[in-house]
C-alpha positions in Angstrom: 0.0 0.0 0.0 1.3 3.4 -0.9 1.5 6.5 1.2 -1.7 7.9 -0.2 -3.6 4.6 0.5 -2.3 4.5 4.0 -3.3 8.1 4.7 -6.8 7.4 3.3 -7.2 4.2 5.5 -6.0 6.0 8.6 -8.4 9.0 8.0 -11.3 6.6 7.5 -10.5 4.7 10.7 -10.0 7.9 12.7 -13.5 9.0 11.7 -15.0 5.8 13.1 -13.4 6.0 16.5 -15.9 8.6 18.0 -18.7 6.2 17.1 -17.2 3.6 19.4 -17.6 5.6 22.6 -20.9 6.7 24.1 -21.6 10.4 23.8 -21.8 12.2 27.2 -25.0 14.2 27.6 -24.8 17.9 27.4 -24.3 19.8 30.6 -27.3 20.8 32.7 -28.0 24.5 33.3 -27.2 25.7 36.8 -30.7 26.8 37.6 -33.5 25.5 39.8 -37.2 25.9 39.5 -38.9 28.0 42.1 -41.8 26.4 43.9 -44.5 28.8 42.6 -47.9 28.9 41.2 -47.7 31.5 38.4 -50.6 33.5 37.2 -50.9 35.2 33.8 -53.6 37.9 33.1 -54.0 38.3 29.3 -53.8 41.7 27.7 -57.5 41.5 27.0 -58.3 41.4 30.8 -55.6 43.6 32.2 -57.7 46.8 32.2 -60.3 45.0 34.4 -57.9 44.1 37.2 -56.5 46.3 39.9 -55.2 43.6 42.4 -55.2 39.8 42.7 -55.1 37.6 45.8 -54.3 33.9 45.4 -54.7 30.9 47.8 -53.1 27.6 46.8 -53.5 24.4 48.8 -51.4 21.3 48.1 -50.7 18.2 50.2 -52.5 19.8 53.2 -50.6 23.0 53.2 -52.1 26.3 52.1 -50.4 29.5 51.1 -52.2 32.8 50.5 -51.0 36.3 49.5 -51.6 39.3 47.3 -49.7 38.9 44.1 -47.2 41.5 42.9 -48.1 41.9 39.2 -45.4 42.6 36.7 -45.7 43.5 33.0 -45.1 40.5 30.6 -43.0 40.5 27.5 -42.1 38.4 24.5 -38.7 37.8 22.9 -38.1 39.4 19.6 -35.5 37.6 17.4 -32.9 40.1 16.1 -31.2 37.5 13.9 -27.6 36.4 13.7 -24.5 38.1 12.4 -22.3 36.4 9.8 -19.9 35.2 12.5 -22.7 33.3 14.3 -23.5 35.8 17.1 -27.3 35.8 17.7 -29.4 38.2 19.7 -32.9 39.0 20.9 -34.7 41.7 22.7 -37.8 41.8 24.8 -41.0 43.7 24.0 -44.0 44.3 26.3 -47.0 42.2 25.3 -49.6 43.8 27.5 -50.0 40.9 29.9 -49.4 40.9 33.7 -47.7 38.1 35.6 -47.6 37.2 39.3 -46.3 34.3 41.4 -47.4 32.7 44.7 -44.4 31.1 46.4 -45.2 27.7 48.0 -43.0 25.9 50.6 -42.7 23.0 48.1 -44.2 22.1 44.7 -45.1 18.6 43.8 -47.2 16.9 41.1 -50.1 16.5 43.5 -53.3 18.4 42.7 -53.5 22.0 43.8 -56.8 23.8 44.9 -56.4 27.4 43.8 -58.6 30.3 44.6 -58.2 33.7 43.0 -60.0 36.9 44.1 -59.2 40.6 44.0 -60.4 44.0 43.0 -61.4 45.3 39.7 -60.1 48.5 38.2 -63.3 50.3 39.4 -62.7 49.1 43.0 -65.4 46.5 43.0 -64.6 42.9 43.8 -63.6 40.5 41.0 -65.5 37.3 40.9 -63.9 34.6 43.1 -62.6 31.9 40.8 -61.5 28.4 42.0 -59.8 25.6 40.2 -58.3 22.2 41.1 -55.5 21.3 38.8 -52.4 19.2 38.6 -49.0 20.8 38.0 -47.1 19.6 35.0 -43.7 17.8 35.1 -41.3 17.9 32.2 -37.6 17.4 31.3 -36.8 20.5 29.4 -33.1 19.9 29.5 -33.1 16.1 29.2 -33.8 13.4 31.7 -30.3 13.5 33.0 -30.9 17.1 34.3 -34.0 16.2 36.4 -37.7 16.9 36.3 -39.0 20.4 36.4 -42.5 20.9 37.8 -44.6 23.9 36.8 -47.9 25.2 38.0 -49.3 27.9 35.6 -52.7 29.5 35.7 -54.5 32.1 33.4 -57.1 34.5 34.7 -59.4 36.2 32.2 -63.0 37.2 31.8 -64.1 33.6 31.3 -62.5 32.4 34.6 -59.5 30.6 35.9 -57.8 27.8 33.8 -54.5 26.0 33.7 -52.0 27.6 31.4 
């Protein structure tokens, strides 16, 4: 075999070596999920709401508080440069978001009650919902299960988001 044949054979064999070893999973992000029930108020209902109070009971433990409401936003893709640097910016979307912190959050059902005051000072209708938080592996099973409890409050009532 000539030098060229040997070089081609070595190159072909070298390309097969990585296939012989199992790939290690990508690293997990160094974040933890907060034990919260989050509430979204769509833009179509924001003008009707002045304040919101939430009570959530799970596994025999209840937590109740007035929610601090923050403006929501969406990510706007600004594209990528020729050298592969990508960016995005956020833009207000008219929604409001609040969170009720719980001592722990499991996949057990939650009994949620939402009340509050309307923009004109009258009471909002009291809304109740029993729902089950959702578990998922957004970063792969090797990174652990993330549990989320998301609700939406609008003119039709309270529903799981």
